[in-house]
N, C-alpha and C positions, 0 to 999 in steps of 0.2 A: 504494500500500500504506500501511496505517496505520503510524505510527512504531514502535510496539512490535513489530509483525510484522516490520518491516525489521530492528530490532535483534536479534530472535531469530534471524533468518536469518543475520545476520552472525556470531553467537557460538555457535550451536548446530549440531552435526553430526547429521544424521538418524540415527535408531536403526538402521533396516534398510530395505532395498529389498525389493520382492516377490520378487526373485530370491535374496535371502539367506536361509539356513536359520536355524532357531533354534539358539542356543548350547547345545551339549551339556554335561552335567555334567563330563565329562572335560576339555573345553576350558576351562571356568571354573576347575576345580581347577588345571589346568596354569598358567594365567595368574596365579592367586593365589599358587600355590606359588613360581613363578619370581620374582614381583615384590613380594609383600606379606606372606606368612606368616612370614617370618623375624622380623619385628617385631610383627606383629599376629596372634598366636596365643593360645590360651587360657592359656598359661603366662606369656608375656611381656606381652601386652596393652599395647603401647606406646600412650600417650595414652588408656589405658583401653579400647582397641578390640581385639577378636578377630574375624578374618574366617574362622575355621575352620568355623563353623556358622551356619545360617540364623538361629537364635535369637540368637546373639551379634551378628550383623550388624544385626538389627532392634533389639536392645538398644542397640547403638552404644557410643561411647566418651565422652570428655569433651566433645565437641562435639554430642552427641546421636546419634540413629539414623544408621547409615551409609548406609542405603538406604530409599527409599519405594517399595514394590512397585508396578510399573506406571507409575511417574512418574520417569523418568531425570533430567529437568531439575531436579527438586527433591532429588535424591539426592546426598548429600555425597560418596559414593564416586565417582560418575561425574564430579562437578565436579573432584574432586581429581586423577583420572587424566587429565582433559582440561586440567588446569592453568588452571581458571577460578576466580577468586577468590584469596584469600590462601593457601589450602592447596594445595600442589602436590606430588603423590606419583607415583612414588617420589622421594625427595629427589635433586636434582641431575640428573635425567633424566626423559624422558617416555615413556610406553608407546607402542608402535607403533600405528598406526591400526587394524590388524587386532585386536590384543589389546584395545584400548580398546573396539572395537565389540562384541567377545564379551561383555565385562562389561556394556556398555550394553544389549544385546539381552536378556541374562539378567535384568537389573533390570526391563526393560520387560515381560517375560513373568511377572513376579511372583516371581522367584527360585525357579524350579521345580527338581525333581530330588531325588535321595535325599540330597543334601548336608544337607537339613534333618532327616534321620532320626536322626543321631547327636547325643546330648546332650553338652554340654560337661562335661569332667571336672572334678571338684571340685579346687580349688586345693590343691596339695601342701603339707603342713606343712613348715616349714623344719627342717632338721636342725642348724642353727647352735646352738652350745652355750647362748648367752644366752637363746634363746627356749624352751628346754626347761623343763618344770615344776620348781619349786624342790624339792629333796630334802634330807634331813637325814642325811648319811652318818655312820656310827659313827666316833668318833675312834680312831686306831690305838692298840693296846694298847702301853703303854710303862711299863717298871718302872724307868725312869731317875729318880734323885732330882732331876735338873735341872728336870723338868716341874712346873708349879704349877697348870695348868688345861688343858682340852682343846686350847686354841690351841697349846700347847707340844708336845703329842703329834703334831699334824699337822706342825709345823715340824721337829721332831726326826726324824720318819720320812723327810721329804724330804732332810734333811741326811745321814742315814745312807745313803741311796741314792747320794749323791755322795761318800761316804767322808769326811764333814766332821763336826766338832763345833761346837756353838754357842760364842760368846765368853763369857768370864767376866762376872759381874755388875759393873756400873759401881760406882764408889765412892759412898758415901752422899751426899757433898756434890754430886756430879754428879746423883744420882738426885733429890734434892729440888729442885735448880735445874731439871732437865728436866721434872719433873712439874708444878712451879709454872708454868713457861712454857707447857706444853702445855694445862693445864687452866684457868689463869687469865690467861695472857698477862702475868704480872707476875713480877719477881724475888722470891725469898723474903727475908724479913727476916733479919738476923743472928741474932736470938733464935730464930726458927723453925728455922734451920739448926742452931744449938747444941742445941736440944731434941731434934731428930731424931737428931743424932749421938750424943746421950747416951741415947737410948731403946733399951734392950737387949731389950725384949720381942719375941718372935718375930713378932708381928703389927704391929710398929711401922710398917712400910711401908703395910700395908693401912689402918691408922688414919690415916696421912697422906693417902692417897688419898681416904678418906671425908671428911676435914675439908676438903680442897680442893674436892671435888665439892659440898659444902654451902655453899661461899662464894658470895655474890651476884656476885662477879666472874667466876665460871664462866659465867654466862649471857652476860656481855659478850664473853668470849673466843669462845665458840661461836656467838654471834649474828653476830660479824664474819665467820665462815666462811659462814654462811647468807646474809648480806647481799650477799656477792659474787655468789651465785647469783641473788639477787633483784634484781640491778643497782640497788642502792640509791644514791641521790644526793639532793642538796638543790636541784637545779635541773632545768629541763625539757630542756636540750640544744638542739641546732641553733644557729643563729647568735645569736639573741637570748638564748637560755639563761636565761629568766626564773626567778626564785626560786620554789621550791615548798616547801610544808610536808609533810614525810614523816617527821619525827622520831618521831611517835607510833607509826608502824608499826615503826620501829627499836626503840622501847622495848617494843612488844608482843612482838617476837621475844625480846628479853632476858628479859622476864618469863615467857614461855611456857617457855623453856629452864630457867630457874631453878626454875619450879614443877614441872618434870618432866612437862610435858604429853606424853602418848603421841604418837608420831610420826604415826600415822594421823590423829589428831584435828588435829595441827599442820598436816598437809597439807590436810585437808578445809576447815578454817576459812580458810586462805589462798587456796585456789583457788575456793571457793564458799561462804564464810561468810554472804554476804548472802542465799543461797537456803535456809539452814536455817530451820526453823520458829521464828518470832519471834526473830530473831537479836539477840544482845546487842550493846551498843556495842563491846565488846571483839572480838566476832566480825566486826563490820563493819570495824573498824580493821585486822584481820588481812588483809582482802582487798587491802590496799595492796601485797601481793606482786606482783600484776599491774597495779598503778597506777604502778609504777616505770618504765614505758615512756617513751621520749622523747616530747615533746609540742611540736609546731610551731604557734605562734600568730602567725606572721609575716603581714603584710599581703600580699594578692594570691595566696596559695597555694590549692590545691585541698584543702579540708579532708578530702574523702573519700579522697584519695590517702594522706594521712598517717594517717587513721583506719585504713585498711587496713594500713599499715605497723605501726601499734601492735598490731593484731590478729595480724598475722604474727609479731611479736616474742613475743607471748604463746604462740603455738603452738610456736615454736622453743624458748623457755625451758622450756615444759612438757616437750618432748621431751628436751632436754638435762639438765634438773635431775632429773627423776623417772625417765625411761626410758633415759637414757644413749644416745640415738640422734640422729643428724643428720637429723631429720625435715625441716628446712628445705630439704634438697636436693631434696625432692619438690614444692616450691612451683611450679616452672616446668615440670617434667617428672617422669615416674616416676623413683624413686630408682635410680641406676645399679647399686648394689651390694646394697642391702637390700630386703626385700619390702614396700616402702611405695610405693603408687601415688600419682599426683597427685590422683586422686579421693579417696583416703583422707586425704591432707593437708588437702583442703578440707572433709572431713567433721570432722576435728579443728578446723579453722578455724571451722566453724559453731557449735561450742560457745561461742566467744568473740565471735561476730559480733553478738550481741544486747546487748552491754554499752553502757550509756549513756556517751557520751564528753563530755569537757569541751570546750566551744566548737565542737562539731561542727555545731550547728544554729542558728547565729546568725541574727538577723533581718536584713531588708534594710538597716536603718539602722546595722548593725554593733554593736548593743548586746550586752551579755553575755547569757548564757542565763539563763532564769528558774529552771531547776532543775539547777544544777551538782551533779555527784556528789561533794559534799563533806559531811563531818560536822563540825559546829562544837561547841566545848567552852566552857562558861562557866556562870555562875550562872543559875538560872531566869529572873531578871529580865533579865539580859543577852541570853539566848536569845530571850525574848519580844520585847524591843525590836528585836533584829536581824530577827526574823521580820516584825514590823510594818513596819519601814523598808523591808525588801525587798519586801513586798507593795505598798507605795506606789511604790517604784522600778519594779517590774514594770508597774504601771498607767501610770505616766508614760512608760515606754519603749514600751509598746504604743501609747499615744497619739502618741508621736513617730513611730513607724513608720507609723501611719495618716496622719499629717500629711505625712511625706516622700513617701508614695505620691501624695497629691494635689499636692504641690509639684512632683513630677517631670513632671506634665502641662504645666507652664509652662517646662520646661527648654528646649525649642526656641525659645520666644519670647525667653527670656533670652539664649540664644546668638546669636540673630539681632540682638538689640539691641546687642551688643558692637561698638563701632567699633574702628578700628585703635588709637586711643589707649588705650581702656580695656583692650583685649586685651593690649597691650604692658606693662600694669602687673601682669599676672598672672605666676605662677611659670612658668619656662621649660617645665616639663613640661606644664602646662595649655595654654600656647600651642601646643605641639607637637600636643596632642590636638585642639585647635580647627582646626588646619590639616589634620587627617586627616578624610577623608570619613566620615560617620556609619556607613555600612554596613561600613567597614573597621576600625572601632574594636573593640578587644578588650574583654572583660568588665571587666578591670582598668582600662582607660582610661575606660570608661563610668562605673565607680564613682568614679574620681578626679574626673571632671567633675561628677558629681552632688554630691559632697561640697563642691566649690568653689562650686557654685550654692547649696547649702543655706546656706552661711555668709553669703550676701548677704541672706538673708531674716530679718527681725526676729522673726517668729513662731518660726522655728527657733532663735536665740540664746537667746531667752527660755526655750524649752523645755529646751534643753541646760543653761542656767544653773540652772534649777529642779532638774534631775536632779543636777547637781554639788553644789548646796547641800544636797539631801536626803542624798546619799551620804556627806557629812561626818558626818552624825548616826549612821550605821550603826556599831555597836560592832565594833572590830577584835578578833576572837576567834581563838584557836588553832583550827586545822582539820586534818583528815586526809582525803586523797583515798581514796575507797572505790569498790568495784565495785557496780554496780546494773544490773539488767536493764531494758530498755525495755518499755513496755507493749505496743507494736506490734512484733512480731518483724521483723527484716530478712530478706530472701531471701538465701540462701547458694548459691553456684554455683562451679563450677570457673572459675578465671581463666586463660584460655589464655595460655601463655607467662609466667604470673605477672603479667600486665597487668590491673589492676583495671577497665579499660575494655572488655576483650574477654571477654564472658560466654560460658561454656560451659554444660553441663547443670546443672540445679539439684541440690543435694545436701542430705541431712539429716545431723544430727550422728551421728558414729560413730567407731569406733576401728579400727586396722589389723587385717585378718583374720588375720595371723600370730599375734596375741595373743588371749587369751581374750575372749569376747564380753561386752558389757555385759549385766547382769542387770536388764532394765527391763520384762519381762513384756508386750512388745508395744507399750507406749506410746512416745511420742517422748522420747528421753533429753535431759537438760539438763546444765548445767555441774556441778551437784551430783552427778549420776550419774557424770560423768567423774572428779570428785575422789575419790569412793568407789571407783571402779574402779582408780585409781592405786595405792591401798593395799589392794586386795582380795588375799587370800592366793593366789588363782589367778594373779595377775599375777606372772610370774617376774622382772621387771626391777627394780621400785622397791626392793625390799629388797637385791638384789645391788648395784645402783648406789650406794645410800646407804652400805651397809657398806664398799664399796670406797673411797668418798671419806673415810669416817672413818679407815680404815686409812692412807690417803694422808696425812692430817694428822699421824698419829703416827709414820710411817716415811718420809715424803718421797715415796713413790710407792705406788700401790695394787697389789693383785694383778693388776689389769688396768691397764697403764700408760696406755692411752688412756681415761682416766676419762670422757670425754665421748662415746666411741664404742664401744658394746658390739656394734656391727654386724660384718658380715663383714670389713670393712677395719680393724677395731680389733685390738688385741693380744689374745692368748689369756691366760687367767689363769695366773700362775706356780704358784698353789696352789688349783686348782679345788675340791677337796673342802673345804678350810678356808673358802674363800669361801662355798660353799653352806651349810656348817655354821653359820657366823656369820650369814648371811642368814636361815636358818631360825630360829636362836635369836632374832634381832632381831624377825622377823615374828611370833613367838609372843606377844610382849607389847608391841612397839613402844616399849620403854623405852630412850631414848638414853643416859641416865646409866648404866644397867646395862651397856650395850654398852661405854661408855667405861671403866667400872670393870673389866670383864672383860679388856679389852685392856691397860690400864696395870698391872694386877696380874700379868700373865703374865711368865714368865721371859724370853720373847722380847723384850718391851718393855724389860726391865730390863738387857739386855746392854750391855756397853761398846760405844762407837762407834769404838774404836781400830782402825785398819787392821791386817790380819794378812797377812804375806807370802804364805801359801798361798792367800789369797782374791784377791790382786791380779790374777792372770791368769785364774783360774777363774770369779770372780763379781765383776767390777769395779763393777757397778751394784747389788750387794747384793740381787739378786732372790731368793736362797736364804734370806735373813734369818739369816745366821750372825753378824750383829752388828747394832747399832743404826746409825742414820744421823745425820750432822751436818747440821743444817738451819739456814740463816740465818733470822733472825727476820723476820716480816712487817713491812711498812712502818710500820704503826701501832704495833707492839710494839717496834720500835727506839726510838721516842720514849717509849713507856711505860717501857722499861728505864731510860732516862736520867732520866725523872721520878722513878722509884722510887729509884734510886741516889742522886739528889740530895736526896731527902727533900722534894721540892716537889710531889709528886703530890696532886691533889685527887681523892679516891676517890669522889666523888658519882657516882651511876648515873642515866643517863637525862637527859632534858631537851633543850632546843634545842641546835643545833650551835653551836660556838664558833670563834673566829678566833685561833689562835696566831700568833706572829710568822712572817713569811715575807719573802723578798727583795723589795726595793722594785721596783714595776712588774710583778711576776709576774702580778697579777690583770688587767693591761691587755693581755694577749696576744690576747684574743678580740675579736669585732666590737664588743661593748659595753665601753667603758672603765669599769671599776669600781675603786673605792677599797677596799682591804683594810684596815680599821681593826682593829688587833690588840686582842684582848680584854684587859681589865685585871682585877686582883684574882684570885680563885680560878679564874674561868673560863679564865684564861690557861694554867692547868696541868691541864686536863682530859685524859683519855686520848685517844690518837690517833684512836680510832674516832668521837669526837665532833667532829672537825675538819670544818668546813663544806666540802662538796664541790661546787664549780662544775664542771660537765661540760666547759665550754669552756676553763677555765683552772684546773685543780685545783691544790691546794697542791703546789709542786714537790718538797718533801721526800717526799711520798707517792709521787710518780711515779718519783723517782730510785731508790726502793727497791721498784719493781715493783708498786705498787698497781694494780688494774684500772681501766679508764677508765669503767666502769659503763654503757656503751652497749648491751652484751649480757650475758647470763648468763655469769659467770666461774666455772668449776668447778675450776680449778686455777691458782694463781699461779706464774708462772715466775720463777726467781731468777737475776738477773744479778750480775756482779761487775765494777764499773766504777770508775775513778778518781774520778768525781763523788760516789760514795758516801763515800769517805774524805774528800774535800774538804768535803762537807756536814757530816759529823760533826765535822770540825775547825774549820770557819770559819762555819757558818751561825749567824745571830743567836740562833735558838731554842736550838740545842745549846750555844752558847757561854754563854748565860744559865744553862743547867742545869749546865754544868761549873763555873761560879762557885758555884752552889748546892752542888754536891758538895764543892768546896774548903771552903766555909764550914762544911758539916756535919762534915767531918773535923777541922777546927780547933776546932770547938765541942764535939764529942762524944768525941773520942779523947784519951788522955793526951798530955801535952806531948812525950814522947819521939818522936823522928823515926821510929824503927822501928815503934813502936806505931801511929803515924798511917798509915804505909805499909800495915801489915797491915790496919788498919781500912778503908782505901780499897779494898784488894783484896777484902775480904769483902763490902763493899757492892756492888761491881760484878760480881764473879766468884763469890761465895759460897764462897771458899776462901782459905787463907793463901798468901802468895807463896812461891815457891822462893827459897832464898838468893841465887841469881844474879839473879833478877828484882828482889828487894828492893834488891840492890846497884846495879843499873842505874838504878832509879827514884831512889835516894838520890843518885847522881852527877848525874842530870838535874836533880833538885831544887836541888842545890848550884850548878850552872851558872846556874840561874835566879836564885838569891839573889845570887850573886857579880856578876852582870851588872847588878844594880839599883844605880843611883846613890844612891838613898835606901834606908833600911832601915826596920825597924819593921813595923807591922801591914799596911800597904799592900803592901810588898814581899813579905811572907810570903804574903798572900792571892793576889798575882799569881803567885808561884812555884807554889803549890799548885793554882791554876787551870790552869796549864800541865800539871801532873801529871794532873789530872782529865781534861783534853782527851786526853792520851795513853791513859789507861785506857778512856775511852769510845770511842776509835778502834780498840781492839784487835779483831781478828777474833773472839776468844773472847767479847767483850762482846756482840756482835750475833749470836752463834751459839748454838743449842741443841745441846748435845753429846748 
């Protein structure tokens, strides 16, 4: 017998003997119902497959058609139930020989029977609240003088159901400090507080809100929230964690928010600005949103694997940031709780699969790519010179690649010429490769041996030296990583089990069926269509999710506490009608500033945050909004508060990241040992959001106050309370420096009376006057410091007041927004 016939005989069971009858439809249905249909039905479609109808069997699932009529050996269904190949069904057990034979005979006869008559039912629309169309409920009618806008009507109606009243309005000093920290991330000046306290006009608070919303620092504060979701950092991540230039994207976000860019435009430009007609430089920079993914450029890696990881990150971030869904759960299998199939995940994946990637297509000689997705900035002369040098470099690199291909033909000859003596002079890893049989060498080993051989060739040093000499002439210009589509599209397919090496069926770009369809009029959709779909009025999620997160910033928690999961496993909204009213209001014009103003001018926002005995047991988490919430400042704002109080803040906006002081050796915790050279001059005192962020070794002061690690989209910062935070505020070099600045400011600007200086320090740090008991305790502490000094005079006085400043900057009230 021929070998292949023998192999078939060993692994294949004959379909039927002449004595066996055809499988009846009843038999087939019984076998499928007993073993398969619990998972593979038109509703569940595990792995995208339904075995209910002939049409769905032929359509197949993520691996392709389940059966080939008349050809059992080629049918996935038969292979699976026979446990032939990697797919073995049902899981954990095998069908009896008789049941498997029934299915096999049915496939061999072409899937006959009335089973093919019934058409698959249309997928049922989800009844989950978040997937329902956005509506605009009428605010409850309330004749209560407490209410200031419709937000208050909704909140008051809910409180009334619980037999509760809202809290009194916070005092004016608390209000201006709260509003300044929420909108600007900065403490108010003493003069600003005095003017607000003296303003008796009925619209004084509204005027204050308008002034703060118009400040350029407003864009900084709210850009920081967005950058968390954009996973912004100044390095690539992974072990090498090379530096990247992304600060222009950060500055674009600040500018867009300050200019009041409508949120729908804000989204479209970031997700697909490069696909807009004749995109501007600004719109290209905006696409840095999805360039913040981690980037692995280490030697010996599979670039395709990490390219796929970057694409998956973009899918997951899009789902989390705009849809509030855990779409990443469907990467390896259908979502267990929400109506998102694995096939739909890879349809979303397809939107981002055609993006040109940095370093993904390097040549054989390991040279850089000729067309990196970077945008350079400089004068016309600088850009022209850079383009000319790069063109020459590309020509030399192509020549070098051609040369190395010819050189590799002599590699066996070189290897054979190596005697024991010459081989022993090589690096240990090369000696190991030489001792390995050629057919057993991995690709990495082959590349390492090639590079070792190239170094021995004079024509190769010469060419490398020419490239190095020319590279020195290339102008070093500021750049921004941007998105750009490839000219030749990549094929997208379901990755079985999430493994990029296991290809399932091909997929086209698309969105989950539970949400409104894309409006593309029959043509193939692209990333720009996806971006517009995200902010389409028919999409019920984006406005709800965004409004919920805005509310979270102002109250410490959203209406939906699980702000990153609006699916069936997430929390239900505490105020569903208010959430929908705000979302509809927001989606009517997509004006973020208007939304912020609406919230901060409400009586709900202006409530005192003081605890009330009647709320302690009934509403400990403040879900009913019968008061405001006390919120510890974000990591960057803790430093900003100290900078502002000390009078040392450099208020410049934008620009390259800076390097404030940090503990010695903190930057050497990663694989690459880096020196952190602290900035000098005004750069030393920039706002915390401009601190250079190494992903492998971020500034410890940011991490101790719960800044995100930027590896994935962060939609909510968690707040811890640890001894390290107090120790950092008290002893860290950077905070000690600012405490000395605060002491110097008090001694310089306040009257010489001790009580006046104490009051001045309190007003700088806490925006209020001290209570008599507080002033007395500070005075006693100050005297202890002065009395314990051997010397006296200016040095002793400065040291004592520095100690007082350290106390004030370490107060819970100093790092808390009331």
